[in-house]
N, C-alpha and C positions, 0 to 999 in steps of 0.2 A: 647777576653775579658781580657786575662791576662795582656794586655797592660794598662788596666785601673788601675790595681794594681801596675804595675811596672813603670808607667810613672814618678811619683815623684822620684823614686829611680834612674831611667835612667838619669833624669835631674841633680840630685845631683852628680852622679858619673862622667857623661860626662863633666859637668861644672868644677868640681874639676881637672879632668885630661886634660881638653882642647882637647877632642876628639869628634868625631861626635856621636850624640845619637844613631844612627843606629848601630854603632860598639858595643855599650853596650847592646842594646836591643836584639841582636841576640844571646847573650851568656847565657841567663837565662835557667836554668835546675833544676830538682828536686835535693835536697841535697842527698849526698851519704847515703845509708841505715844505719840506726843506729845513724845518726847525727841529732841534733835538727835543726829546721828551716823549712820554707815553700818554699823558693826559694834559689838557689845557683848561684853564679857568678864565674865561673872558671877564674882565673886572668892571665892565660898564655899569651893570645894575648895582653891584656892591659899592662902587665908587659914588654913584648917585645917592644911595641910601646914607652914605657917610659924608657926603658933600666934599669929596676929595677927587682930584684928577685921576683917571684910571691908570696911567703909567706910574704915578707916584704910589698908588695903592698896591699895584702889582709888585713894585720893588719892596715895599714894606712887608707884604705877605711872604715874599721869597725869604726874607730874613727870619720871619716867624716860623715858617715851615722847616727851614734848615736847622733851626735850633731846637726843634721839638722832639727829635729822636724818634720819628715814626717810620723810618725805613724809606724815606723819599727825599730826593734832592730837587729843589725848586730854583728856577731862574726866571727873571722878568724879561719879556720880549715886548716892549711897548706896553699896551694896555692888557697884555695877556700874561698869565702866570703859567709857565710850562713846568710840568712835574715829571721827573724820571723816577720810576719805582725800582726798588731792589729786586733782582730776579728771584732770589731765594724766597723773599717775602711773598712774592706773587705766587710761586709754586706752592708754598706752605698753605696759603689761603685758599687756593682754588683746586689743586689736584685731588685732595681727599674727597671733596664733594663730587668732582667729576668721576672719580673712581667708583663711587657708590652708584651713581646714575648719570651718565653723560647727558641725558635729555634735560637735566636741570638747566643746561645752558640755553635751552630754547623753551622755557616755560615762564609765564608771568601770571600774576593774579589781577592784572589791571581790569579784566572784564568783570570780576567779582560775581560770577555766576549769572550775569544778566543774559537775556536772550537776544540773539541777533538772527534775523531771517536774511538769507542770502539767495536772491533770485538770480539764477545764471543759466547760461546755455540757451534754454527756452527756444528751440527751433520751431519753425512752422512744419506741420506734418504734411505728408504726401510729397515731400521733396527730400532729396539727399542732402545731408549736412555738407555745406560748401566749406572750402578751406578757411574762409573768414570766421567760421564758427569756433575755430581754435582759440580765438581771443577771449570771447565771453566765457567759453567752457573752462579754460585752464586758468584764467585770471580769477574767475569766480571760485573754482576749486581751491586755488591757493589761498584766497581770502578766507574761505570756510575753514581750511586746515589751520591757518595762522590765528584766526579768531579763537578757535578751539584751544590752541596752545597758549593763547593769551588770557585764558580764564573765562571766555564767553561760552554760553550754551548755544550751539549753532543749529539752525534748522535750514537744511539745504533744499531749495525749491526749484523745480523745473517747470516753469509756467508755459506749458506747450501752447503754441499758436494753433489751436485745434478748433477754431470757430470763426465764423464770419462769411462774407460774400465769396471768398475764394473757394470755399467748399460747396457753396451753391453752384458755382461755375463748373466745378469738377463733376458734381452729380449731373448737371445738365449735359455735360459731354458724355458721361456714362450712358444716360438715357438716349441721347441722340444717336449714339453708335450702337445701341442695342446690346451692350456688353452684359455679361453675367459672371457669376463667381468662378465658373470654369475657365473663363478667359484670364482672370486674375491668377488663379492657381497654376495655370499652365505657363505663366510668364517666368523667364529665368530669374528676373529680379523684380519683385512686386512694386517696390518704390519707383524704379525706373519706369515700369508700366504706367503707374499713376502720374508720374511727372510728365511723361510723353503725352498722355491723354490731356493733361492740363495745358501743355504747349499747343496742342492741336485745337482745343476749344477756344483758347485765347486768341489764336490766329484767326479762327473763323469768326470770332466776335467782332473783329475789325472789319470784316467783309459783310457780315449779316447782323444788323442792329437788333434783330429779335432775340439773339443769344443773350444779350445783357438782361432782357426782361425775364427770360427763362432762368437765368442764374439767380436773379433777385427772388424769383418765385420759389425756387428750391431752398434758397437761404432762409426765406421767411417760413417755409414749411418746416425747416429744421427748428427754428425758434418757436414755432407753434406746437412742436412735439409730434409732427406727422411720423407715423410708424415706418413707412417706406423710406422716407428721407433719413431718419435717424439710424435705420439699419445699415444703409449704405455708408453713412458718416462713421458709424462704429467700426465697420470693416476697414475703412481708410485709416482710422486712428490706430487700430490694433496692428495693422501691417507696418505702419510708420514707426510706432513705438518700439516694435521688435528690432527694426533696423537701427534705431538710435541706441538701443541698449547694447548692441554689439559694438558700436563705436565707443561707448562709455566703458565697456569691458576692456577694450584695448588701451584706453587712456587711464584706466583705474579710477574712474569718477563714479561716485554714488550720490543718490538723492534720498531725502526723507519724505518728500512730498512731490507727487507728480500731477497735482491738480492743475489742469490747463484752463484756458479761457472758457471752455465749455461748461465747467462746473458752475460758472456764474451767468449762464445764459438767461436764467430767469430772475436774475438779481437787478436788472435794469429798472424794473418797475418801482421798487421801493426807493432806489436812489433818485429817480426822476421825481417821484412824489415828494420826497423830502426837499429837493431843490425847489420845486414849485411852492411847497408850503412855506419855505423860508424866503420866497421872493427872489430867488437867484436865477431862475430859468427864464430865458427870453427866446422869442421866435426870430429867426434870421433866414430869410429866403426859404421858408418851409421847414428848416431844421431847428432843433432846440439847442441853444448855446448858453454858456455862463459868461457874463461880462467880467473880465479880470482887471479892468482899468483901475479899480481901487487898490490893487496890489502892484500898480506900475506896469502892467502888461497890456500892450495895444491889441493883440489878437485874442478873441474870445475862445473858450474851450468848447468844442463840438461834443454834444452829449448824445443826441439822437439824429439819425439821418431823416431826410424829408419823408421817407416811406415808413418811418417808425422803427427802423432797425437800430439795435444798440451798437456802440462803437467802443474802441479800445479804452478810452477814458472811463466810460461807465463800468466796464468789466474790471479795470484796474482798481477803481475805487471799491467795488464790491469785494474783490479779492483781498484788498488790504484790510477792509473791515473784518472779513472772515479770519484772516491771519492774526489780527490783533486780538480777536476774541478767543482764538484757539491757542495761540502761543504767547500772548502778552509780551510782545517784543519791546525791547528798549531801543532797538535800532533796526531798520529794515533797508537792505541794500538791493539795488537793481543794477546788475552788471550788464549794461546794454550799450551799444556803440554810441559815440558822440552825436551821430546824425539824428538820434532820437531825443536830444536834449530838450527841445521845445515841448515835445509831448509830455515829458516828465515834469517840466516846470509848470505846464498848464494844469495837469491833474493834481500835482502837489498843491497848487494854489487853490483849486476847488476844495480839496480836503481841508485847507486852512479856513476857507470861507464857511465851510460846513461846521467848523468848530471841532474837528476830529482831534482827540487827545494825542494822537500819534503824528500829527502833521509835521512837527519839527524834528521827528526822528527818521524821516525818510531821506535817503541819499541815492541820487543817480550816480553810479560809478561808471563813467563813460570811458571808452577806449577809442584809439585811432584805428586806421585801416591797416590791413596787412598786404604787402606787395610781394609778389613772387617773381624771381628772375626767370625770364624765358630765354633759353639757350638759342631757340630758333630765330628770335627777333633781336636778341641781345638788348632787351629792355626790361624794366620793372613794370609789372602789370598787376592790376587789381584782381583779375580773374586768372587763376592757375589753369594753364592749358598745356596739352601735349598733342602736337600735330593738328592743332585747331580744335581739339576736343577738350571740353572743360574737365579739369581734374577735381574730384570731390575730396573732402577731408580724408576719407578712408583710403583713397588712392595715394594721397601724400604720405600717410602713415605707412602704407604697405611698401612704397618705394624707399622710404627712409629705413625701414626694417631690412629690406633687401640689401641696400647699400651697406648698412651696419654689419650685416652678416658677412659680407665680403671683406670688410675691414678686420673683423674679429678673426676670420679664417686666416688672413694674411699675417696679422700681428701675433696670433697665438694658435697655430695649427693643431696643437694638442687638444684644444677644446673642440669637442665634436658632439654630434647628436642633439639630444634634448637640451643639454646645457648651452650649446652654441645658439640654439633657437631662442632660449630664454634670455640670454645676454643680448642677442641681436635685437629682440623686441624691446628690451629695457633701454638700450643705447639709441635705437632708431626713434622711438617715441620720445625719449628724454631729449634728444637733439631738437626735435620740433618744438617741444614744450618750453625748454629753457631759452631757445632763440626768441621766444615771445616774452617770457617773464623777466629777462635781464634788462629789458627796455622799459622806459617810462610808460606807464599805462596809457596816458593821453597822447603820446606820440605815435607816429606811424612806424610799423615794423617791416623790415625787409627780410625775406627768407630765400636762401640759396642753399641747396643740398650740400654742396661742397664745403661751404663755410660752417654750416650748422653741425656737420658731422666731424669737424676737425677735433683731434685729441689734444690740441693746445689752444690757448687763447680763451676767450669768454664763451665757452660752449658747455652744453650738458655733458657730452662725452669726456671733456676735461675734468669736470667735477667727479664724474663716476670713476674715471681712471685714478684720480687722487684717492678716492675711497678704496679702490681695489689695491692700490699700491700699499696703503697702510695695512690692509688685510694680509697682504703677502709678507710684510715684515713680521707680523704676529705669527704667521704659520712657520716662518723660518727660525724664529727665536729659540725654540727648545733645542734645536740641533746645535746651536752655538753655546747656549747656557742652559743645560738640562736641569740644573738645580740652583736657580738664582735666589739671592736673598730677597726679602720683602722690599718693596719699592720705598725709597726715602726721598720725598719731594725736595728736601733740602739740598740734594745733589744736583738739582737742575739750576745751574748757575749761569748758563750761557744766555746772552741777549737773544739769540735765535729761539731758544726755548721759551723765554719770557714772551717773545713776540707771538708765538703760537697761542699761549694762554691768554694774552691780551686780545687777540683776534676772536677767541672763543667768548671772552667776557663781553665783547661788544655786540654779541648776537641778540641778547635780550632787548637792549634799546632798539635794535633794528626790527625785531619782532613787534615791539610796541608801536613803532612808527607805522608798520603795516596796518595795525588795527586803528591807528589814529587817522591816517590819511588814505587808507584803502589802496596802498601802493606796494604790491608784492615785490617790485624791483628793489625796494629797500633791503629786504632779506636776501634776495638773489645776489646783490652786490656784496653784501656782508659775507655770504657763504663763499663767494668767489675770492674775497680777500683772505678768508681763512685758508682756502686751498692753496693759493699762491704763497702764503706765509709758511705753510707746512712744506711746500715744495722747496722753498729757500732753505729751510732748516735741514731737510733731508739731503739736499744737494751738497751742502757744506761737507758732508761725510765722504763725498766722492774723492776729495783731495787730502783728507786727513782721517786716518782710521780711528783716531781717538774721538772724533766728532760724530762717528756713526752711532746709530741706535745699537747695532750689533758690534759694539766696541769690545776690546779685550777685558776691560774692567767689569766684572759681573754686577757690582753695586750700581755703577753708573748706567749700565745697560738696562738693569731692572727699572730704574727710575725713568729712563727714556721710554721703555716699553709702556709704562703706565701713561706717559704722555701720548704715545702712539694710540693706545686704546681709547683714551679720552677724545683725541682728535677724530679718530675713526667713528666713534659713537656719535659725536656731535655732527660731523659731516653727513653721516647717514641720516640722522634726524632732520637736518637742514634740507637734504634732498627730498625726503618724504613730505615735508611741509610745502615744498614747491611742486609736488606732484610727480617726482621722478623716483625711479627705483635706484637702489644702491648695490650694484653687483659686487661680489667678493673676488671675482676674477674677470679679466677682460683680455 
């Protein structure tokens, strides 16, 4: 949308300088903090092209723009050209488009229909999803939603950790304890039952060295297709997936592809054969590895264990081959914590050595850790606990919803029953999700219930309240002006109204930055900026009736209602793209 405002300016500057319009169009940015203006043009590149000092060029361009009659005032600030747009011109350019469909403010064609695979969440089965899974799950979900809005065709993949020696160990414990299906069915929580079994057998393994051999034997039997081993493995997988699906339901997350590592359990052979045929495989202490020194990496990539069992790199390569064949992706993202960076560098390098056509299209989208405030110890901790007992992701979500329910009941007691439950779920989950997404993906995130659930500041509830406030104004409008005239954008002459429209116009560039850098916080911060700008506009009416949306003048009120509807629609869509719901009442 920003190009609708800058098109006359782009034409003016490019024509004067005799340069391509695209060169000018890519330079627009917000003015430096504290300086007047709506848009800034850094003149460094343009000055270099014309062999002129940037400050001198900025001053020359200010004169050119001011004499062009394009509804903009320009002023030079050193090497920057700061532009102030006419409020009415902004409203006339943007509001009719937003009135037709507010979602246009969060749509781009930069993806051009290309396919992107987004591999995210991907928990290990037979375990509860821990709180740290919130990062991969919701960053990946936001990336998938934003890529889709940016014109990409998205394939959402949950690459379950459902294969490997851990399951051999679990089956070994099952057999050692003589467990049966009746024991599993009688358990209050099946995943807890499996996880406790894993803890017991892992503890025993430290005391009894024969357990490791049994675990490897059962793992090998799984790989060889042993019916008994696979039947137990299938039971474990089914129970675990059902538990994960319940969490994804609460979070509002969906997937197109649930193919886990097990899908590729028989794919190691062809990969290994190809590596051997191309002379890339070497033996190292009984294991099979690929030397990556030609690509500047000191450590080799481990392909097969000494007992012949396949490893993560082998299955990742096989999975990527399969995805490329099925989906023909132009880009493939792996949203996995930064602690796995070396693993991805290694197998991406192997893909390159194998000559895979997709090798340069692979991206490891890493994230930092999440720390939770512990009231009992007054410290930030990696593991969420309550009275010494670990809290899983579902525990955190349930408590956030419970706390949100109390807040909603206190702030709006007339909301009761199913509506209160629905709003509490939206606010509680939104608080947890936005607390993550507002932060840089690669940084560490701190979570504290009291902070995340605040209705002011940089929080999910604040954004949701902003949306609900706009909905409230829409509901009240007919009582004040039952027969309003058609909205005239030309009546939006206030700087505060222009600021709302400019905040909306900046959302498409933010969306495109998400797809360019895989950084959802770019959109999260832009949506926050919109919400605070809307709040400033609405608050001005607290002191002056003529500045209110529901002002006495029906024509002005109608125009402002159109802006309220646009902001509400855009804010709601922004929340959706971040994985949050947009309640109409709170």
